[in-house]
N, C-alpha and C positions, 0 to 999 in steps of 0.2 A: 706436755710430753712431746719429745722430739721423735719423729719417725724417719727411718732411713729407707730409701728405695731398695727393692730387691734386685734392681738392675745395677750393672756396673756404672761407676762414675763416668761422666762425659768429659772428655778432654776439650778444654776451651783455649784457643789461641789467645795469647796476651798481647800480640803486636799488630793484629789486623785492625784496620779501620772498617767501618760498615761498608763503604763502597768496595774495598778490596774483597770483603767476604762475598758480597753479591756478585761481583764480576768474575770471580775466580774460575768459573767454568764456562764463561761466555764464548771462549774460542771455539769450543766444540758445537755450540748452538748456531754460531755464524749468522747466516741469512734466513734462518727460520723466523717466522713471525713471533714476536714477543708480546705485543699488546695491540688490541683492536678496540676502537671506540664502538660500543654497541649501538650508538645512535647514528653516527655519521659514517661508520666503516673506515675511518682514518686509522692507519696502522703503521707500526715501526717494527723492524727486525731487531734481533739482539745486538747485532753489530752497530746498527744505527743508534740504539739507545745508549750504548757505551760511547760511541764517537760524539754524538750530540751532547751528552752530559759533560764531556771534556771541553767542548766548545763553550758550553754554558759557564763552566768553571773559569775558563780563560777570560771570557767577556766580563764576568763579575769581578775578576781580579783587576782587569784594566780599569774598571770604574771605581776602584779604591776599596772594594770589600776585602776584608781580611779575616784571618782565623779568629773565631770568637764572636764575630758579628752575627746578629740574629736576622734571618730571612723569613718573612711570613709568606706562606702559600695560601692564598685566599681563592680557592677554586673548587669546583665539583670534581667528580671522577673523570678527568680527561686523560687521553693517552700521553700527553706531554708531562703529566705530573711526575712520573718516575725520573724523567730526563732532568727536569729542573731540580728535583729533590736530591738526586745523586750528584748532580753537578755542583750544587751549593755545598754539599758535604765534602767534596774533593778539595775545596779551598779552606776547609776547616770551619766553615760557617755552621751555625746552629739553626735548624729549621723548626719553626712553629707552625703547625697546621691550624687554619682558621675555618670555622664552620661557614659555608657559603650562604647559609640562611641568616647570618648575623646582620643586625641593623648597623648603621654607621656608628652608633654609640657603642654597641657591643664590640664591634671591630676595633674601634679606637681604644677601648678599655684593655683588650688583650694586647694590642700593639704596644701600648704604653707600659703595661705590666711586664712584657717580654723585652722591652727596650729594643724593639725592632728598628733596623736601619734601611730595610728594603722590603717592598711588597711586590709579589708576583701574582697576577690575577687573570681573569678572563674578561672579555669586553662587556658581558652582561652585568658584571659587578664593578666595572670601571668607575662609575660615578661615586659609589660609596667608598671605594678605595682612595680616590682622589680627595674626597672630603676628609677622610681620616688622616691621610698623609699631610694635608695642609694644616690640620689642627696640631699635628705633632712635629711638623717640620721635617718630615721624611723626604729626602731628595731622590731616592732611587725607587722607581716603580716601572714594572714591565707588564704589558698586557698582551694576551693571546687572543687573536680574533681578526675578523675582517674590518676594514675601515678604521684602523687604529692609527692615531697620530704617530708620525715617524719617530718622535722622541720617546715614545712608549712601546713601540712595536717589538714584542718579544722575539718573533721569528727573525726579523732583519738584524736586530741588535745582538741577540744571544746565539741563536742557532746558526747564523751565517758568519760567526767569528772563525778566524783561521786556526784557533787553538794555540797560537804562538806564545800566549801569556799564561799558559797553564802553570801555576806555581808548584814548586816542590815543597810540600808541607810535611813536617815531621809531627807525627801524632803520638800522643801519650793516651792510648785508648781507655785506660782506667780513669783518667782525669778529664779528658776533653769531651765536652758535651756534643751530642749528635742531634738530638731532638728535644724540644721543649713543649710537650703536650700539656694542655690545661684541663683540669678536672671539669666535670659538668656542672659543678656548683650545687649539687643536691644537698650538701650539708654546709652551706655557707658560700662565700665568694669563691669563684674559680681560682684554683692554685696551679702554678706551673711546676710540673714534675721534671727535674733535671735528669736526663737519661744520657749516659755516656756511650761511646762507641763500643766499649767492652760489654756494657749491659746488653746492647743489641746483638753483638756477636754471640754472647752466651745464650741469649734467648733463641737465636737461630740454630746454634749447635744442639741445644736441648730439644727444640721442637722437631728437628729432623733426625735425631739420633736413633729413635726406635720406630720410625715410620709414621709418627703422629702427623707430620706435615710433609710426608714423602710423596710428592706429586708423581714421581716416576713409577711407583708401584701400582698406581690405580689403573693404568692403561696398558694393554698389550698389543692393540691393533694399530697404533700410530706412534710416531717418534715422540711427538709432544702431546701431553695431556692438555686439556683446556679448562681454565678456571673462570667462572662467572662471578663477578664481584660488584655488588651494589652497596656493600658496607663502605662508608665514607673513608677515602684515603687520608683525610686530615686527622682521623682518629688513630691512636697507636695500633690497634688491632688491624685496621685496614692498611696502615702504612708499613707495618712490620710483617705480620703473618700472611696477609693476602698479597699486597703489592710486591714487597721485597723478596719474600721467600718463594713465591711462585716464579718470579724471574730467576732467582738463584738456582732453582731446581729445574729450569728449562721448560716451564709450563707456559702456554700461551694464555695471556690474561685478557678477558673481554670485560672492559670497563663499562659501567652503567651509570650515567650522570644522574639519573633519577629512577626511582622505583615505579614501574608501570607493569601491571600484571600481564597484559597481553604481550608486551615487548619481551618480558622475561621468558615467557613460554616459547616465543618464537626463537629467541637466542639459544635457549636450551636445546631446541631441535636443530637449528641451523648449524651450530658449532659443536654438536655432540659433546656437550659439557660433561666433564667428569667430576668437577668440584663446584660447589655452590656455596658462596659465602654471603651471609646477610647479617644484620644486627642481632646481637644477643643481649638479653637482660639477665642480670644475676638475680636470680629469683630470690651435733649440738656442741660442741666445743668451739672455741674461738680459734681461727686458723692464724698461723704465722709461717714465715718462710725465711730460711737462712741456710748456708752462708751467702748465697747469691739472691739478690732481689732486683726487680726490673727498673729501679730508679735510685738515684743517689740521695736526693732529698728534694724538698720543695724550694722553689725560687723565692728568696727574700722572706722566708717564713720559718724562722728557727723553731718557734713553738710547735707549729704543725709537724715539722720534721721530727722533732723529739717525741711527739706523741705517736707517730707511726713507726719510727725506727728506734729501737731501744739501744742501751749502751753496749749490748753484746752483738749488735748488728742484725737482730731479728726484725723482720718487717711484720707489723701487726695489721693484717688486712681488715679485721673487723668482720670477717665472714663467719657465719655459724654453719656448722656442718657435722658430718660423721663419716666414719669409714667402716666397711664391713669386713668379714673374715677373709675376703680375697684382696683386701687393701685397696678397694675402690673407694674413692672419695666422693661425697655428695655435699654440695654447698646448697643450703636451704634458705638462708636469710642473712641479713646484715644486723650486727649487734646494735648499731645506732638506731635502727628502725624498730626494735622491740618495744612493745607497749608494756608499761609497768602498772598493773592494776592490783592494789592491795597486796603487794609482795609477790604476786604471780606475774610471769612473763607471757605475753601474748604475741604470737608471730603474725604480723600483718599479711605476709605471703600466704600463710595457711588459710586465713580467712578469705583472702582474695580468690584463691583456688576454689574454695567452697562456694563462694558467691557465684563464680562463673560456671558452676555446674547447674545453676538454676536455669531452666530453659528460657526465661524471659530476660536474663541478664546478659548483655553483650560484653561489658567491661566493668571493672570495679577497682577501687583503691581503698585501703583501710589505714587510718592514722590513729594516734592516741591524742585525744583532746584533753588539755590540762584540767584537773579537778583538784581542789584543795583538800578534799577528804580522802580520796582513794588514789591519788596520783595521776592516772590518765584513764579516760574512758574510750574503749574501742568504738570508732565512728566510721561508718562506711559511706563512700561516694560511689554512686551507681549510675551506669549508662545502660538504659533499657534497650531492648531490641526495637526495631522500627515498628511503630503502631501497636506496641504492647502496652496494655493497661495494667501496669505494675504499681502496687502500693507499697508504702514503707512498712506497713504491718506484715505484708507477705514476706518481705525480705527479712524482717526481724524474726518472724516465726520460723522461717527456713533455717536461720542460724540457731535459733532456740533448739530445734529438733536435731541438729547435727553437730553441735559443739558443746564443749564443757561449759560449766557455769561462768567461769572467769573470762570466757571468750565472747560472751553475749555483747550485742551492739548497744551498750548502755549510753553511748553518745548519740545514738540516733542514726538515721539514714538520710542522705541528701542526694537528690537526683540532679545530675549535670549533663551537659551535652557531650563532653569528652574528658578523658582523664589526661591532665597535663603530664607530659613525659619529656625527658631529655632526648637528645639525638640518638642515644644508645638504647632508648626504650625504657630507661629507669623512671619510675613514678616520682614526680616532684612532690614528695610528701610535705616538705617545708612550705612550698607555695600553697598547698591546700590548707595546711594548719594555720598559716599566717592569715589567709583570707577569711577563715572561719573565726579566728580570734578577732579580726577587724570587723566582723559582722557582715561580711559580704556573702557568706554562705550561712544558712540557718537550717537546722534539721527540720524535715517535713513532719509535722504532727507527731512529735516524739512522744511515745507512751511508755513510761518507765515500768508500768505495772505488768507489762507482758514480757519483760526481758528475761524472766527465769523459766527455763524449760526443763527438758530431761537432762540427766547427767551423762547420757550416752556420748561416747567419743567415737569418732570415725577417723580412719586414716585415709589420706588422699594423696595420690601421686601428683607431682608438680607438673602443671601444664603452663608453659611460658608463652605469653603473647607479647613478643618483644617489638612488634612493629608499632611505630608512633601513629597516633590518631591523625585525622585530617588536621592540617596545620595551615593557618593563614600566613601568607608571605607578604613582604613589602611589595608594593606595586612595581617598583623599579627592579624587582627580581624576577618578573614574570618570564622573561625569555630564557632564563637558565633552565626552567623546568617545563616550559611549553608556552608558546605565544598566547594560546587561547585560554589559559587557566592560571589563576594566582593561588592555587591550592595544591598541596602535595596529597594526592589521593592514595589511599591504602585500602586494599580489599578488606571487607568486614568479615572476619572469621573468628570463631570462638577460640581457637588455638592454632598454633602452627609449629612446625618443626624446623629449626634453623640450625645449620651446622656452624 
């Protein structure tokens, strides 16, 4: 069933490129601060961001980059990110953001899949970037940081350009790609989503039309509102909604290269932050969206494109949700994650919420383990609280008492140190399922006789814990996140509220 918004249609310009859209009000912001590094306090004004981005565009053009070439940004949230991003777009290049936690192999895979011709990175990641560039024969690489070799120095090569070679590029916004983000690979190999300039402009117009992303309305006591962002800029939400739209709306962006609880609290206080952006995870009909959708298709994957976008142009997101009498929409699960047990469907998210209400459970993930007789068996992976003596029978009985019969944990309970998650906080269910099938995970003392309890159903509000667990990083990535630690530490909390 197609639903139409009660609000008026949004007018979307069809001739604007994404840089034109972002820069259109920069004149009135002028020398106000546009972006500050929360770690180093390095900052740029709105005028500097626009001017330097044009210098970047000119320098890239001098080095032979042209419209349609793919430029990879392999960096954390540094204040130079929007300058390079918008500069590359001005010559018609396509930007693919790369996770700064990627290993050399993962980086190489994305660069190869995207057919990238240029890498822009920071000195902490230079070694991996050089290795990947050498493997793929990529000639263009620029590095931001101190003690960088002259041939790679981003500041001296790109930022110090006189801007004389800024090309005049004719854009076809509905056809020309702007960004090439890759999926997290939760349902197979990562896929590149082809996003045009028109896609981005439409998203920007829709997001700001009714104040959803209106940074100007949040504050009354200062000219500029302030946005704190530790959501990664290399991801679409960080790149579009947080980085680009905050600048377009005249908000001062405080970038955070890594999440640190104490630093976040200090920044909130120091900069009187009005907006706070962090990672979100997507926690009963199946949703679709048309006539506009945020990407054109998948790169070099016709089958996947046809599966997600049908012949009438509808985008099938695979989200399960519902809407109430006020036409508020609630997304509660993903269709592909549903567990099929004897013809009944079991929501992993619902069971995960239930498990995390147990006082001794810190985190949990639920998958369907293949079974030839019943289809799939609901199976739980549990991270217990520190020093908690929690048994698998306690977990099983807790679900017995609070869930319907078909939702029982017939696949058993497995205790692990942390739940594997993607950078966006999504549970990597495929990884858990594969390891269990391979015998790397085995249920702890599974007792099928106790799996049938009361028929009582309870309703639970969804609590989303979207922050990734402690994650080991490659040794040569230490300095990007702190010299003294090779782990990304995240506060251990039962649930959190993320905007």
